[in-house]
C-alpha positions as CSV (number, residue, x, y, z in Angstrom):
1,M,60.4,3.8,18.6
2,N,60.7,7.1,17.5
3,L,59.8,10.6,18.6
4,N,57.8,10.5,15.6
5,S,56.0,7.7,15.4
6,K,52.1,7.5,15.4
7,I,50.8,5.9,18.5
8,Y,47.1,5.5,18.7
9,I,45.8,5.6,22.4
10,A,42.7,3.5,22.6
11,G,40.4,5.3,25.9
12,H,42.8,8.3,25.8
13,N,40.3,10.3,27.7
14,G,40.3,7.9,30.5
15,M,41.8,7.7,34.0
16,V,45.3,5.2,32.7
17,G,45.1,6.7,28.5
18,S,44.9,10.5,29.7
19,A,48.1,9.4,31.7
20,I,49.7,7.7,28.8
21,W,48.9,10.5,26.7
22,R,50.6,12.5,29.1
23,I,53.4,11.3,30.2
24,L,54.6,11.0,26.0
25,S,53.9,14.2,25.6
26,A,55.8,15.1,28.3
27,K,58.7,13.2,26.7
28,G,58.7,15.0,23.2
29,Y,56.3,11.8,21.5
30,S,54.6,14.1,18.6
31,N,52.3,11.9,16.5
32,L,50.1,10.2,19.1
33,I,46.3,10.4,17.9
34,G,43.6,9.4,19.8
35,A,39.4,9.4,19.2
36,S,37.0,9.9,21.8
37,S,33.3,7.7,22.3
38,K,31.7,9.8,20.5
39,E,33.5,9.4,17.2
40,L,34.8,6.0,17.4
41,D,32.9,2.9,19.2
42,L,35.4,0.5,19.8
43,R,32.7,-2.0,20.0
44,N,31.5,-1.7,16.0
45,Q,33.9,-4.0,14.5
46,Q,33.6,-2.2,11.1
47,S,34.6,1.3,12.2
48,V,37.7,0.2,14.3
49,I,38.5,-1.5,10.9
50,E,38.7,1.6,8.8
51,F,39.6,4.1,11.9
52,I,42.6,1.9,11.4
53,A,43.0,1.1,8.1
54,N,42.9,5.1,7.1
55,E,45.2,6.6,10.2
56,K,47.9,3.9,10.0
57,P,49.5,3.6,13.3
58,D,52.7,2.0,14.4
59,V,51.7,1.3,17.7
60,V,48.5,0.8,19.4
61,I,47.8,0.9,23.3
62,D,45.1,-0.7,24.5
63,A,43.5,1.1,27.5
64,A,40.1,1.6,26.9
65,A,38.1,-1.2,29.1
66,K,34.4,-0.9,29.9
67,V,35.1,-0.8,34.1
68,G,33.4,-0.7,37.4
69,G,33.9,-1.7,41.1
70,I,32.1,-5.1,42.8
71,L,28.6,-3.4,42.2
72,A,28.7,-2.4,38.6
73,N,30.5,-6.2,37.6
74,S,27.6,-8.0,39.6
75,D,24.8,-5.9,38.4
76,F,26.1,-5.7,35.1
77,P,27.5,-9.4,33.7
78,Y,26.6,-9.8,30.2
79,Q,28.1,-5.5,29.6
80,F,31.6,-6.3,31.2
81,L,32.1,-9.3,29.3
82,M,30.2,-8.8,26.3
83,E,32.0,-5.0,25.6
84,N,35.3,-5.3,26.7
85,M,35.6,-8.7,24.9
86,Q,34.3,-6.5,21.1
87,I,36.4,-3.4,22.2
88,Q,39.9,-5.4,22.3
89,N,38.7,-7.9,20.0
90,N,38.2,-5.6,17.6
91,L,41.7,-3.1,18.1
92,L,43.4,-6.6,18.3
93,S,42.3,-7.8,15.0
94,A,42.4,-4.6,12.9
95,A,46.1,-4.0,14.2
96,F,47.0,-7.5,13.0
97,E,45.1,-7.0,9.7
98,Q,46.9,-4.2,9.4
99,G,50.0,-5.5,9.8
100,I,51.0,-3.7,13.1
101,N,53.6,-4.8,14.7
102,K,53.7,-3.7,18.4
103,F,50.6,-4.1,20.3
104,I,50.2,-3.0,23.9
105,F,47.2,-4.6,26.0
106,L,46.4,-3.3,29.4
107,G,44.6,-5.5,32.2
108,S,43.9,-6.2,35.7
109,S,45.1,-8.3,38.7
110,C,41.6,-10.0,38.9
111,I,42.6,-12.2,36.0
112,Y,44.7,-14.3,38.6
113,P,42.8,-16.8,40.6
114,K,40.3,-16.4,43.8
115,L,42.7,-18.6,45.8
116,A,46.5,-18.5,43.9
117,P,49.4,-18.3,45.7
118,Q,50.7,-15.0,46.9
119,P,51.9,-13.1,45.6
120,L,50.6,-13.0,42.1
121,K,53.0,-14.5,39.5
122,E,52.1,-14.3,35.8
123,E,52.1,-18.2,35.3
124,Y,49.2,-18.0,37.6
125,L,47.0,-17.3,34.6
126,L,44.2,-19.9,34.5
127,T,45.4,-22.8,37.4
128,G,42.1,-21.9,39.2
129,S,38.7,-20.3,39.3
130,L,38.2,-16.6,39.5
131,E,36.9,-14.4,41.7
132,T,32.8,-14.3,41.3
133,T,32.3,-10.6,42.2
134,N,34.3,-9.5,38.9
135,E,34.6,-12.7,36.8
136,W,33.2,-11.4,33.6
137,Y,35.5,-8.3,33.6
138,A,38.3,-11.4,34.3
139,L,37.0,-13.1,31.8
140,A,37.0,-10.9,28.5
141,K,40.4,-9.3,30.0
142,I,41.9,-13.3,30.0
143,T,40.9,-13.9,26.6
144,G,42.9,-10.5,25.3
145,V,45.8,-11.7,26.7
146,K,45.8,-15.2,25.3
147,T,45.2,-13.3,22.3
148,C,48.6,-11.1,22.4
149,Q,50.3,-14.5,23.5
150,A,49.0,-16.3,20.2
151,I,49.5,-13.3,17.8
152,R,53.2,-13.4,19.1
153,N,54.0,-16.6,18.9
154,Q,52.1,-17.7,15.6
155,F,53.8,-14.6,14.4
156,G,56.6,-13.4,15.6
157,K,54.7,-9.6,16.4
158,D,55.3,-8.0,19.6
159,Y,52.3,-7.9,21.6
160,V,52.4,-7.6,25.4
161,S,50.1,-7.4,28.1
162,L,50.9,-5.8,31.1
163,M,48.5,-6.4,33.9
164,P,48.3,-3.9,36.9
165,T,47.1,-3.7,40.3
166,N,44.5,-1.5,41.5
167,L,44.9,2.0,40.1
168,Y,44.2,5.1,41.4
169,G,45.2,8.8,40.3
170,T,44.2,11.9,38.4
171,N,41.3,11.8,36.2
172,D,39.7,9.0,38.6
173,N,36.6,7.5,38.6
174,F,34.7,8.8,42.0
175,D,30.6,7.7,40.9
176,L,30.0,5.6,43.9
177,S,27.7,3.5,41.8
178,S,30.8,2.4,39.1
179,S,33.7,3.4,41.4
180,H,36.6,1.2,42.6
181,V,37.3,1.2,46.1
182,L,40.0,3.9,46.9
183,P,38.3,6.9,44.9
184,A,35.1,5.6,46.4
185,L,36.5,5.9,50.1
186,I,37.9,9.6,49.1
187,R,34.9,10.7,48.0
188,K,32.8,9.1,50.9
189,F,35.3,10.6,53.3
190,H,34.8,14.3,52.0
191,E,31.3,14.2,51.4
192,S,31.0,13.4,55.7
193,K,33.8,16.1,56.7
194,L,31.4,18.3,54.9
195,N,28.2,16.8,56.5
196,N,29.7,17.5,60.4
197,N,32.1,14.2,60.5
198,A,29.1,12.6,60.1
199,P,29.8,8.4,60.2
200,V,31.2,6.9,57.5
201,T,30.1,3.0,56.3
202,L,32.0,0.8,54.6
203,W,31.2,-2.7,52.4
204,G,32.7,-6.1,54.2
205,S,35.3,-6.5,56.9
206,G,38.2,-4.3,56.3
207,T,40.7,-7.1,56.6
208,P,41.0,-7.6,52.8
209,L,44.6,-7.2,51.6
210,R,45.6,-5.4,48.7
211,E,47.6,-3.8,46.3
212,F,47.3,0.4,44.3
213,L,48.9,1.6,42.1
214,F,49.4,5.5,41.1
215,V,48.1,5.6,37.2
216,D,51.9,8.1,36.7
217,D,53.4,4.9,37.1
218,M,51.1,1.9,35.7
219,A,51.7,5.2,32.5
220,A,55.7,5.0,33.0
221,A,55.1,1.0,32.5
222,V,53.5,1.9,29.6
223,V,56.6,3.9,28.1
224,F,58.7,1.8,28.9
225,A,56.8,-1.3,27.3
226,L,56.7,1.2,24.1
227,E,60.1,1.9,23.6
228,N,61.6,-1.8,24.3
229,K,60.5,-5.1,23.2
230,L,60.2,-7.2,26.6
231,P,60.7,-10.8,26.3
232,D,57.9,-12.5,27.0
233,Y,54.5,-12.3,26.3
234,L,52.5,-10.8,30.6
235,Y,54.5,-8.9,32.9
236,N,52.5,-7.8,36.3
237,I,52.5,-4.1,36.9
238,G,52.2,-3.1,40.8
239,T,54.2,-1.8,43.8
240,G,54.8,-5.6,45.4
241,E,53.0,-3.7,48.8
242,D,49.4,-4.3,50.5
243,L,47.9,-2.9,53.4
244,T,44.4,-4.0,54.7
245,I,41.5,-1.7,53.6
246,K,41.1,-1.0,57.0
247,D,44.9,0.3,56.7
248,L,43.6,2.3,53.4
249,A,40.0,3.7,55.4
250,L,42.5,5.2,57.7
251,L,45.2,6.9,56.1
252,I,42.3,8.0,53.4
253,Q,40.5,9.7,56.7
254,K,43.6,11.1,57.6
255,I,44.4,12.0,54.5
256,V,40.8,14.2,53.7
257,G,40.5,15.1,57.4
258,H,37.4,13.4,58.1
259,T,37.1,12.7,62.2
260,G,33.9,11.2,62.3
261,E,33.0,7.2,63.2
262,I,34.1,4.3,60.9
263,V,31.6,1.5,60.2
264,W,32.2,-1.9,58.4
265,D,28.8,-3.7,56.7
266,Q,29.9,-6.7,57.3
267,T,26.8,-8.1,55.3
268,K,28.5,-7.0,52.3
269,P,30.6,-8.6,50.5
270,D,34.9,-8.2,50.7
271,G,35.8,-10.0,47.5
272,T,38.7,-11.5,46.9
273,P,41.2,-12.4,50.4
274,R,44.1,-10.9,49.2
275,K,45.4,-9.7,45.6
276,L,49.3,-8.8,45.7
277,M,51.2,-8.4,42.5
278,D,54.8,-10.3,42.0
279,V,56.3,-7.4,40.3
280,S,59.7,-9.1,40.1
281,K,59.7,-9.9,36.4
282,M,58.8,-6.4,35.0
283,Q,61.8,-5.0,37.9
284,A,64.2,-6.9,36.0
285,L,64.0,-5.4,33.3
286,G,64.5,-2.0,34.6
287,W,60.8,-0.9,36.0
288,K,59.7,0.0,39.2
289,H,57.1,3.0,40.9
290,Q,57.8,5.6,42.3
291,V,55.2,7.6,43.6
292,N,54.2,6.2,47.2
293,L,50.9,5.4,48.7
294,E,50.6,8.5,51.0
295,D,51.8,10.7,48.4
296,G,49.3,9.2,45.7
297,I,46.3,9.5,47.7
298,K,46.9,13.4,48.3
299,K,47.8,14.0,44.7
300,T,44.3,12.3,44.0
301,Y,42.7,14.0,46.8
302,H,43.5,17.0,45.4
303,W,42.7,16.4,42.0
304,F,39.4,15.7,43.0
305,L,38.7,19.0,45.0
306,N,40.1,20.7,41.7
307,N,37.0,18.7,39.7
308,L,34.4,19.3,42.4
309,N,32.4,20.7,39.7
310,D,31.5,17.2,37.7
311,Y,29.9,16.3,41.1
312,K,27.5,18.4,41.7
313,E,25.2,16.1,43.9
314,L,28.2,16.3,46.6
315,K,26.6,17.6,49.7
316,M,28.1,21.1,49.7
């Protein structure tokens, strides 16, 4: 890699893609390219083939995906399976056919079996059943990981998959119908604080353990993979530390300043009991997260407050 290398970031307007773009720009990379979903429908194979053929990037970073929480995954299983496979397959096949030697594929910790030993090691992939609340998304991402491995094994190309834990941060999604747990909690506590510190009802028991990584740390891991040839095809990206959803809620409640009651609706699903990443493989190569959870949540809440116009239905 050099600072003039042409780098295509698929999904550059999303939370992860925009963070990758920011960090690469700050490091002096001057030949970054992206295309909005209006400019390029990544689900359309011919459009992707033509885009890659015309642009001829040196590297493709796939940070594009259809994402959402438990509710969205449960309501739209076909879209989560099919659209994610279309996006990644189109990018991978076009990149391969155009002779692009470096491809960084981003997935999720949900690729691992629901009841896999903790912390999750890369070798646990495909050793058991998936968590049913997000299996459609997980199945799509598993096919992406295995496609990168196949290309790497058969043709010797530097195609690598990075599997992050739960991500949050700048440009996060705060839409309660499709957001993940951390941004949803920020919004719920904020709205309830404005509503005379009304009680906040949260799903499940609060006992599941989760790990969270600030998105700029994820972006730094992508840059690390970009600037180095990693010796294996699959790496976990996380902090190696977790906490209960209840403790997360209490931390966010404190940061937001909500003083009302928290009510746990135990008729709603908890999801996987624990999901902690073993990140020793990536750390052994020299990458480690830098932002602790409390600081990351403060940064995220600050960004949310500065972008309230995007959430006009908030009770003000």
